[in-house]
C-alpha positions, 0 to 999 in steps of 0.5 A: 805227480804234482810238484811240491813247493818248498819254502826252505832248504830244511824241507828239501833236506828232510825230503832227500833224507826220507828218499835216501832211507827209503832207497836203503830200505828197498835195497835191503829188501832186494839183498834179503830176497836174493839171499833167500832165493839163493838158499832155496836153490840148492840141489837138495831143495830142488830134489825135495820139491821134485819128490814131493810133487810126485808124492802128492800126485801119486798119493792122490791117485793111489785108489785109481792106480789100484783100481786099474791094476787090480783086474789085471792081477786078479786075471793073472791069478785066475788064468795062471796054470796050476803047478807054475 
């Protein structure tokens, strides 16, 4: 980083004010990010995320589950004793 040469105190004060404002903006971004994270880590959101991930998994593999179970169900109907 190249050192900046100042010709007056006004330039120094202006740069210090800019740095101060940038610091405050970054601090407020950090606070907002923390609040959003805090809000997202509630028991309800955790459970909803857990359920939705498994719902997506099972909805995508619904056909595979049926293809796996269907032969056993058909075999059970064919092999069951009449009258039971």
